[in-house]
GULUMKE-988665 format. One record per residue (C-alpha): z, x, y; residue number from 1. Coordinates in Angstrom, 3 decimals, m for minus. Example, Ala and Ser with C-alpha at 12.3 -4.5 7.8 and 13.67 -1.06 7.14 Angstrom:
+----------+----------+----------+-----+
:       pz :       px :       py :   i :
+----------+----------+----------+-----+
:    7.800 :   12.300 :   m4.500 :   1 :
:    7.140 :   13.670 :   m1.060 :   2 :
+----------+----------+----------+-----+
// end
This chain:
+----------+----------+----------+-----+
:       pz :       px :       py :   i :
+----------+----------+----------+-----+
:   31.855 :    7.187 :   28.208 :   1 :
:   32.909 :    5.219 :   25.142 :   2 :
:   36.297 :    3.569 :   25.533 :   3 :
:   38.644 :    1.839 :   23.181 :   4 :
:   37.931 :    0.587 :   19.710 :   5 :
:   34.937 :    1.741 :   17.688 :   6 :
:   32.916 :   m0.630 :   15.504 :   7 :
:   34.011 :    1.159 :   12.349 :   8 :
:   37.623 :    0.599 :   13.264 :   9 :
:   37.403 :   m3.177 :   13.659 :  10 :
:   39.417 :   m5.030 :   10.854 :  11 :
:   40.318 :   m8.659 :   10.328 :  12 :
:   43.411 :   m9.722 :   12.151 :  13 :
:   43.236 :   m6.788 :   14.557 :  14 :
:   42.910 :   m6.857 :   18.421 :  15 :
:   39.581 :   m5.484 :   19.666 :  16 :
:   39.416 :   m3.824 :   23.124 :  17 :
:   36.687 :   m1.479 :   24.280 :  18 :
:   33.302 :   m0.728 :   25.702 :  19 :
:   30.248 :   m1.746 :   23.617 :  20 :
:   26.580 :   m2.190 :   23.860 :  21 :
:   25.654 :   m5.828 :   23.972 :  22 :
:   22.481 :   m5.394 :   21.837 :  23 :
:   21.609 :   m9.005 :   21.463 :  24 :
:   22.565 :  m12.290 :   23.329 :  25 :
:   21.843 :  m15.737 :   22.158 :  26 :
:   23.038 :  m19.120 :   23.356 :  27 :
:   23.310 :  m21.460 :   20.428 :  28 :
:   24.878 :  m24.859 :   19.537 :  29 :
:   27.763 :  m25.425 :   17.082 :  30 :
:   27.988 :  m28.327 :   14.774 :  31 :
:   29.569 :  m30.470 :   17.452 :  32 :
:   26.752 :  m29.772 :   19.871 :  33 :
:   28.906 :  m27.469 :   22.048 :  34 :
:   27.191 :  m24.270 :   23.110 :  35 :
:   28.480 :  m20.802 :   22.276 :  36 :
:   27.136 :  m17.273 :   22.702 :  37 :
:   26.274 :  m15.097 :   19.725 :  38 :
:   26.271 :  m11.440 :   20.598 :  39 :
:   25.647 :   m8.354 :   18.599 :  40 :
:   28.019 :   m5.523 :   19.800 :  41 :
:   27.165 :   m1.825 :   18.884 :  42 :
:   28.243 :    1.750 :   19.215 :  43 :
:   27.257 :    4.849 :   17.357 :  44 :
:   29.489 :    3.833 :   14.327 :  45 :
:   27.830 :    0.636 :   13.720 :  46 :
:   27.143 :   m3.112 :   14.794 :  47 :
:   29.244 :   m6.268 :   14.553 :  48 :
:   28.627 :   m9.925 :   15.542 :  49 :
:   30.776 :  m11.376 :   18.228 :  50 :
:   31.026 :  m14.938 :   19.595 :  51 :
:   32.131 :  m16.537 :   22.837 :  52 :
:   33.533 :  m20.012 :   22.268 :  53 :
:   35.281 :  m20.751 :   25.519 :  54 :
:   34.088 :  m20.182 :   29.137 :  55 :
:   30.588 :  m19.764 :   27.800 :  56 :
:   28.699 :  m20.168 :   31.060 :  57 :
:   31.157 :  m18.164 :   33.072 :  58 :
:   31.248 :  m15.094 :   30.835 :  59 :
:   27.621 :  m15.425 :   29.875 :  60 :
:   26.615 :  m15.014 :   33.500 :  61 :
:   28.129 :  m11.651 :   33.736 :  62 :
:   25.857 :   m9.690 :   31.429 :  63 :
:   22.454 :   m9.476 :   29.753 :  64 :
:   21.324 :   m7.835 :   26.426 :  65 :
:   21.197 :   m4.145 :   26.942 :  66 :
:   24.186 :   m3.991 :   29.135 :  67 :
:   27.476 :   m2.083 :   28.383 :  68 :
:   30.383 :   m4.562 :   28.345 :  69 :
:   34.085 :   m4.309 :   28.268 :  70 :
:   35.509 :   m6.844 :   25.849 :  71 :
:   38.795 :   m8.039 :   24.683 :  72 :
:   39.115 :  m10.187 :   21.604 :  73 :
:   40.167 :  m10.759 :   17.977 :  74 :
:   38.549 :   m9.895 :   14.696 :  75 :
:   38.364 :  m12.185 :   11.684 :  76 :
:   36.017 :  m12.913 :    8.763 :  77 :
:   33.993 :  m15.993 :    8.224 :  78 :
:   32.197 :  m16.512 :    4.873 :  79 :
:   32.827 :  m12.876 :    4.126 :  80 :
:   31.283 :  m11.703 :    7.364 :  81 :
:   33.326 :   m9.642 :    9.950 :  82 :
:   33.071 :  m11.061 :   13.484 :  83 :
:   34.828 :  m10.776 :   16.834 :  84 :
:   36.090 :  m13.689 :   18.941 :  85 :
:   35.519 :  m12.556 :   22.620 :  86 :
:   38.304 :  m13.768 :   24.871 :  87 :
:   37.525 :  m11.599 :   27.950 :  88 :
:   34.335 :   m9.727 :   28.965 :  89 :
:   33.124 :   m7.796 :   31.990 :  90 :
:   29.838 :   m5.940 :   32.604 :  91 :
:   30.127 :   m2.262 :   32.932 :  92 :
:   26.577 :   m1.045 :   33.535 :  93 :
:   23.187 :   m0.886 :   31.957 :  94 :
:   22.628 :    1.456 :   29.157 :  95 :
:   20.906 :    4.636 :   30.201 :  96 :
:   19.521 :    7.689 :   28.376 :  97 :
:   22.909 :    9.578 :   28.762 :  98 :
:   24.661 :    7.000 :   26.777 :  99 :
:   22.350 :    6.598 :   23.808 : 100 :
:   24.247 :    8.905 :   21.491 : 101 :
:   27.467 :    6.984 :   21.842 : 102 :
:   26.056 :    3.482 :   21.728 : 103 :
:   22.983 :    3.419 :   19.490 : 104 :
:   23.921 :    3.556 :   15.695 : 105 :
:   22.706 :    6.729 :   14.045 : 106 :
:   20.912 :    7.797 :   17.191 : 107 :
:   20.726 :   11.570 :   16.526 : 108 :
:   19.697 :   11.111 :   12.909 : 109 :
:   16.957 :    8.537 :   13.760 : 110 :
:   15.535 :   10.578 :   16.585 : 111 :
:   15.344 :   13.523 :   14.233 : 112 :
:   13.504 :   11.379 :   11.628 : 113 :
:   11.124 :   10.144 :   14.257 : 114 :
:   10.071 :   13.587 :   15.262 : 115 :
:    9.604 :   14.548 :   11.657 : 116 :
:    7.458 :   11.418 :   11.152 : 117 :
:    5.368 :   12.128 :   14.188 : 118 :
:    4.645 :   15.512 :   12.955 : 119 :
:    3.570 :   14.168 :    9.535 : 120 :
:    1.399 :   11.613 :   11.279 : 121 :
:   m0.247 :   14.276 :   13.296 : 122 :
:   m0.944 :   16.206 :   10.002 : 123 :
:   m2.611 :   13.178 :    8.491 : 124 :
:   m4.771 :   12.776 :   11.583 : 125 :
:   m5.546 :   16.481 :   11.319 : 126 :
:   m7.322 :   15.629 :    7.964 : 127 :
:   m9.862 :   13.230 :    9.489 : 128 :
:  m13.358 :   14.554 :    8.912 : 129 :
:  m15.050 :   12.640 :   11.555 : 130 :
:  m14.666 :   14.634 :   14.801 : 131 :
:  m15.069 :   12.021 :   17.405 : 132 :
:  m12.633 :    9.667 :   15.704 : 133 :
:  m10.150 :   12.499 :   15.237 : 134 :
:  m10.228 :   13.272 :   18.933 : 135 :
:   m9.881 :    9.556 :   19.885 : 136 :
:   m6.602 :    9.096 :   17.984 : 137 :
:   m5.286 :   12.607 :   19.056 : 138 :
:   m5.756 :   11.349 :   22.647 : 139 :
:   m3.261 :    8.565 :   21.796 : 140 :
:   m0.785 :   10.929 :   19.954 : 141 :
:   m0.831 :   13.543 :   22.608 : 142 :
:   m0.267 :   11.237 :   25.638 : 143 :
:    3.348 :   12.176 :   26.720 : 144 :
:    4.265 :    8.572 :   27.589 : 145 :
:    2.839 :    7.032 :   24.415 : 146 :
:    4.283 :    9.863 :   22.300 : 147 :
:    7.888 :    9.198 :   23.676 : 148 :
:    7.335 :    5.450 :   23.170 : 149 :
:    6.206 :    5.933 :   19.501 : 150 :
:    9.363 :    7.961 :   18.832 : 151 :
:   11.830 :    5.263 :   19.867 : 152 :
:   10.074 :    1.924 :   19.768 : 153 :
:   10.964 :   m0.728 :   17.246 : 154 :
:    8.212 :   m2.351 :   15.193 : 155 :
:    9.543 :   m5.875 :   15.852 : 156 :
:   12.271 :   m7.758 :   17.637 : 157 :
:   13.898 :   m8.633 :   14.435 : 158 :
:   11.565 :   m9.324 :   11.429 : 159 :
:   10.888 :   m5.867 :   10.156 : 160 :
:   11.477 :   m2.223 :   11.129 : 161 :
:   13.445 :   m3.584 :   14.071 : 162 :
:   15.201 :   m0.339 :   14.794 : 163 :
:   14.968 :    2.741 :   16.763 : 164 :
:   11.765 :    4.601 :   15.683 : 165 :
:   10.812 :    1.609 :   13.537 : 166 :
:    7.226 :    1.399 :   14.872 : 167 :
:    6.583 :    5.015 :   13.852 : 168 :
:    8.210 :    4.581 :   10.583 : 169 :
:    6.021 :    1.506 :    9.865 : 170 :
:    2.855 :    3.235 :   11.201 : 171 :
:    3.366 :    6.298 :    9.023 : 172 :
:    4.161 :    4.186 :    6.015 : 173 :
:    0.886 :    2.248 :    6.410 : 174 :
:   m1.025 :    5.522 :    6.848 : 175 :
:    0.396 :    6.935 :    3.622 : 176 :
:   m0.652 :    3.655 :    1.852 : 177 :
:   m4.174 :    4.100 :    3.136 : 178 :
:   m4.337 :    7.530 :    1.742 : 179 :
:   m3.324 :    6.212 :   m1.680 : 180 :
:   m5.582 :    3.187 :   m1.576 : 181 :
:   m8.579 :    5.292 :   m0.601 : 182 :
:   m8.159 :    7.443 :   m3.709 : 183 :
:   m8.376 :    4.272 :   m5.816 : 184 :
:  m11.217 :    2.770 :   m3.801 : 185 :
:  m13.405 :    5.727 :   m2.712 : 186 :
:  m16.013 :    3.405 :   m1.274 : 187 :
:  m13.653 :    2.643 :    1.705 : 188 :
:  m14.344 :    4.509 :    4.874 : 189 :
:  m11.146 :    6.553 :    4.878 : 190 :
:  m11.503 :    8.027 :    8.373 : 191 :
:  m12.122 :    4.755 :   10.102 : 192 :
:   m9.397 :    3.082 :    8.090 : 193 :
:   m6.879 :    5.748 :    8.845 : 194 :
:   m7.663 :    5.592 :   12.614 : 195 :
:   m7.214 :    1.822 :   12.355 : 196 :
:   m3.873 :    2.207 :   10.640 : 197 :
:   m2.556 :    4.687 :   13.358 : 198 :
:   m3.598 :    2.294 :   16.105 : 199 :
:   m3.145 :   m1.078 :   14.722 : 200 :
:    0.356 :   m1.635 :   16.334 : 201 :
:   m0.051 :    0.729 :   19.313 : 202 :
:    0.291 :   m2.252 :   21.673 : 203 :
:    3.855 :   m2.681 :   20.604 : 204 :
:    4.868 :    0.419 :   22.514 : 205 :
:    4.278 :   m1.737 :   25.766 : 206 :
:    5.014 :   m5.181 :   24.208 : 207 :
:    8.631 :   m4.411 :   23.169 : 208 :
:   11.482 :   m3.102 :   25.237 : 209 :
:   13.746 :   m0.269 :   23.927 : 210 :
:   15.521 :   m0.847 :   20.458 : 211 :
:   18.888 :   m0.982 :   22.164 : 212 :
:   17.509 :   m3.978 :   24.184 : 213 :
:   15.246 :   m5.700 :   21.547 : 214 :
:   13.224 :   m8.084 :   23.663 : 215 :
:    9.677 :   m8.417 :   24.933 : 216 :
:    8.413 :   m7.176 :   28.226 : 217 :
:    6.792 :   m9.567 :   30.579 : 218 :
:    3.286 :   m8.206 :   29.645 : 219 :
:    4.223 :   m8.508 :   25.952 : 220 :
:    5.274 :  m12.130 :   26.313 : 221 :
:    2.139 :  m13.103 :   28.186 : 222 :
:   m0.431 :  m11.134 :   26.124 : 223 :
:    1.095 :   m9.849 :   22.811 : 224 :
:    0.520 :   m6.547 :   21.131 : 225 :
:   m2.854 :   m7.384 :   19.579 : 226 :
:   m4.546 :   m7.980 :   22.925 : 227 :
:   m2.552 :   m5.119 :   24.557 : 228 :
:   m3.627 :   m2.730 :   21.808 : 229 :
:   m7.337 :   m3.704 :   22.260 : 230 :
:   m6.967 :   m2.912 :   25.980 : 231 :
:   m5.393 :    0.477 :   25.310 : 232 :
:   m8.295 :    1.123 :   22.897 : 233 :
:  m10.810 :    0.377 :   25.421 : 234 :
:   m9.106 :    2.709 :   27.969 : 235 :
:   m9.341 :    5.587 :   25.474 : 236 :
:  m12.916 :    4.837 :   24.338 : 237 :
:  m14.098 :    5.212 :   27.827 : 238 :
:  m13.167 :    8.867 :   27.662 : 239 :
:  m14.762 :    9.375 :   24.195 : 240 :
:  m18.453 :    8.347 :   24.451 : 241 :
:  m19.293 :   10.403 :   21.327 : 242 :
:  m17.541 :    7.788 :   19.224 : 243 :
:  m20.477 :    5.677 :   17.785 : 244 :
:  m20.699 :    2.057 :   19.125 : 245 :
:  m20.597 :    0.728 :   15.488 : 246 :
:  m17.310 :    2.647 :   14.828 : 247 :
:  m15.866 :    1.458 :   18.121 : 248 :
:  m16.691 :   m2.195 :   17.266 : 249 :
:  m15.094 :   m1.918 :   13.818 : 250 :
:  m11.953 :   m0.346 :   15.275 : 251 :
:  m11.713 :   m3.317 :   17.690 : 252 :
:  m12.135 :   m5.702 :   14.832 : 253 :
:   m9.404 :   m3.997 :   12.800 : 254 :
:   m6.901 :   m4.332 :   15.498 : 255 :
:   m7.988 :   m7.850 :   16.298 : 256 :
:   m7.728 :   m8.995 :   12.690 : 257 :
:   m4.801 :   m7.002 :   11.289 : 258 :
:   m2.475 :  m10.036 :   11.132 : 259 :
:   m4.988 :  m11.580 :    8.675 : 260 :
:   m4.994 :  m15.278 :    9.592 : 261 :
:   m5.299 :  m17.244 :   12.722 : 262 :
:   m1.804 :  m18.924 :   12.503 : 263 :
:   m0.097 :  m15.505 :   12.453 : 264 :
:   m1.609 :  m14.355 :   15.810 : 265 :
:   m4.958 :  m12.843 :   14.750 : 266 :
:   m7.816 :  m13.717 :   17.044 : 267 :
:  m10.122 :  m13.036 :   14.026 : 268 :
:   m9.694 :  m12.904 :   10.298 : 269 :
:  m10.761 :   m9.647 :    8.488 : 270 :
:  m14.509 :   m9.424 :    7.993 : 271 :
:  m14.808 :   m5.844 :    6.726 : 272 :
:  m13.357 :   m4.073 :    3.707 : 273 :
:  m11.328 :   m1.714 :    5.875 : 274 :
:   m9.953 :   m4.673 :    8.000 : 275 :
:   m9.019 :   m6.409 :    4.811 : 276 :
:   m7.210 :   m3.460 :    3.392 : 277 :
:   m5.452 :   m2.773 :    6.757 : 278 :
:   m4.271 :   m6.310 :    6.927 : 279 :
:   m2.879 :   m6.314 :    3.421 : 280 :
:   m1.191 :   m2.870 :    3.675 : 281 :
:    0.422 :   m3.817 :    6.978 : 282 :
:    1.633 :   m7.086 :    5.617 : 283 :
:    3.024 :   m5.383 :    2.480 : 284 :
:    4.875 :   m2.761 :    4.377 : 285 :
:    6.356 :   m5.200 :    6.892 : 286 :
:    7.542 :   m7.645 :    4.111 : 287 :
:    8.823 :   m4.871 :    1.873 : 288 :
:   11.026 :   m3.638 :    4.637 : 289 :
:   12.313 :   m7.166 :    5.555 : 290 :
:   12.981 :   m7.955 :    1.993 : 291 :
:   14.785 :   m4.562 :    1.424 : 292 :
:   16.878 :   m5.078 :    4.625 : 293 :
:   17.973 :   m8.379 :    3.570 : 294 :
:   19.055 :   m7.246 :    0.141 : 295 :
:   20.942 :   m4.313 :    1.605 : 296 :
:   22.788 :   m6.017 :    4.480 : 297 :
:   23.264 :   m9.595 :    3.596 : 298 :
:   26.754 :  m10.523 :    2.448 : 299 :
:   25.309 :  m12.914 :   m0.063 : 300 :
:   25.963 :  m16.131 :   m1.890 : 301 :
:   27.532 :  m14.750 :   m5.006 : 302 :
:   26.160 :  m14.181 :   m8.584 : 303 :
:   23.566 :  m11.627 :   m7.218 : 304 :
:   21.979 :  m13.844 :   m4.651 : 305 :
:   21.611 :  m13.392 :   m0.977 : 306 :
:   21.823 :  m16.079 :    1.615 : 307 :
:   18.655 :  m17.943 :    2.605 : 308 :
:   16.042 :  m15.879 :    4.351 : 309 :
:   14.058 :  m17.923 :    6.929 : 310 :
:   10.986 :  m15.872 :    7.049 : 311 :
:   10.557 :  m15.733 :    3.262 : 312 :
:   11.818 :  m19.402 :    2.941 : 313 :
:   13.841 :  m18.624 :   m0.035 : 314 :
:   16.995 :  m17.013 :   m1.352 : 315 :
:   16.580 :  m13.477 :   m2.693 : 316 :
:   17.959 :  m12.115 :   m5.843 : 317 :
:   19.481 :   m8.712 :   m5.749 : 318 :
:   20.713 :   m8.844 :   m9.269 : 319 :
:   24.080 :   m7.883 :  m10.788 : 320 :
:   23.131 :   m4.729 :  m12.564 : 321 :
:   22.511 :   m1.299 :  m11.374 : 322 :
:   20.034 :   m0.712 :   m8.419 : 323 :
:   17.620 :    2.202 :   m7.946 : 324 :
:   17.999 :    5.301 :  m10.105 : 325 :
:   21.560 :    6.270 :   m9.054 : 326 :
:   23.301 :    3.502 :  m11.116 : 327 :
:   25.261 :    2.127 :   m8.257 : 328 :
:   25.995 :   m1.650 :   m8.654 : 329 :
:   23.799 :   m4.030 :   m6.637 : 330 :
:   26.634 :   m5.357 :   m4.622 : 331 :
:   27.102 :   m1.982 :   m2.909 : 332 :
:   24.633 :   m2.118 :    0.174 : 333 :
:   22.204 :    0.739 :   m0.525 : 334 :
:   21.988 :    3.054 :    2.596 : 335 :
:   18.471 :    3.482 :    3.933 : 336 :
:   17.267 :    7.002 :    3.379 : 337 :
:   16.217 :    8.307 :    6.797 : 338 :
+----------+----------+----------+-----+
// end
C-alpha cells in the first residue's frame, strides 16, 4: 500500500513524493496573518511536520486528519527542524486496520508492548484481596471491546502518552506506583486504590479516537472522560451488587476527583486519602512523560536547553553532560524503552 518516499528517507533539499498518513491537521496563521495548514505526516518509519502555504483552502478541503494522502513537495529545515512544504495533495483513502503496520510508527512493537502491559495489569488485579472489587475490575478488563480499546488508545490528544497504547502504558504505570506507595503508607486501602487506578481514565477509551487520528469523539467533546468514566462504572456496578455501597461511592469519588482541582476538570477535589494519592500519582506520571518526551524530541535552544514548553510554562534543561546510565551525551535523543 505504501508508495514513494518513506519518512526516514526525507532529507533537506530533496523532493518528497509519496503516500502518507495525515496524522494531524491544524489551520494556523503566520506572522502576516495569512492562514496556513500544519500537518503531521507519518508512516512506519517516523513522523515529519509539513506545511501548506499556498492554495490552503483548496487543498485543505480535500482531506481530514486520519486520511491517507498522496503528496508532492520539497523538504527543508527551519530552526534545525526538518519540514516538508507541500505543493500538491490528493486524498487517497481513510486509514483502515489493514494499513496500520505501514503507516503507524512502531506499530508492531507498540502492539506487542501493549499486550504485555495488559497481561501485567491483569496480574496486579489478580492480587486484589477483596473479591467483589476484583470481579468488578475484571469485568472491565475482560470486556472484548474495552480490551481492544485499552490496547490501542492514547492517553491524551497531545499532552502526555499521546501514542498508540499510551492509555494502557499510563494506567499500568500509575498502578505500579500505587503498589510502591502502599508499601510506604500501609494505612491506605490498597485494593480500593488499585481499582481506582485501573479505572480512573477508562472513559478515555470512548473519549478519544484512535492514535492515528488523535482527536475527540463527539461524546468525548460533549461530556469528557471523567463523566464518561463515571457512567461506565455505573453500568458495571449494576451487575455487581456485592460491591459495598460505601466502596462504590468511594470509587465514584476517585474518578470524579482524579484531576485534583476544579480548574483542571475535576467535578470534585479529593476528599479521601485514596483519592488524594490517586490524583498525585496520576499527575506525576502524566507530567513525567510530558517532561521526558520534550527533553527527548525537542530540537532545543542550544547550551542544553529545550524550546519553551507551553504546558509547563518554562524552558527545560536537558544538560550538556551524559544522560542516564549509558553515558550518551544529552543532545542525542534518548529512545523510549518500549
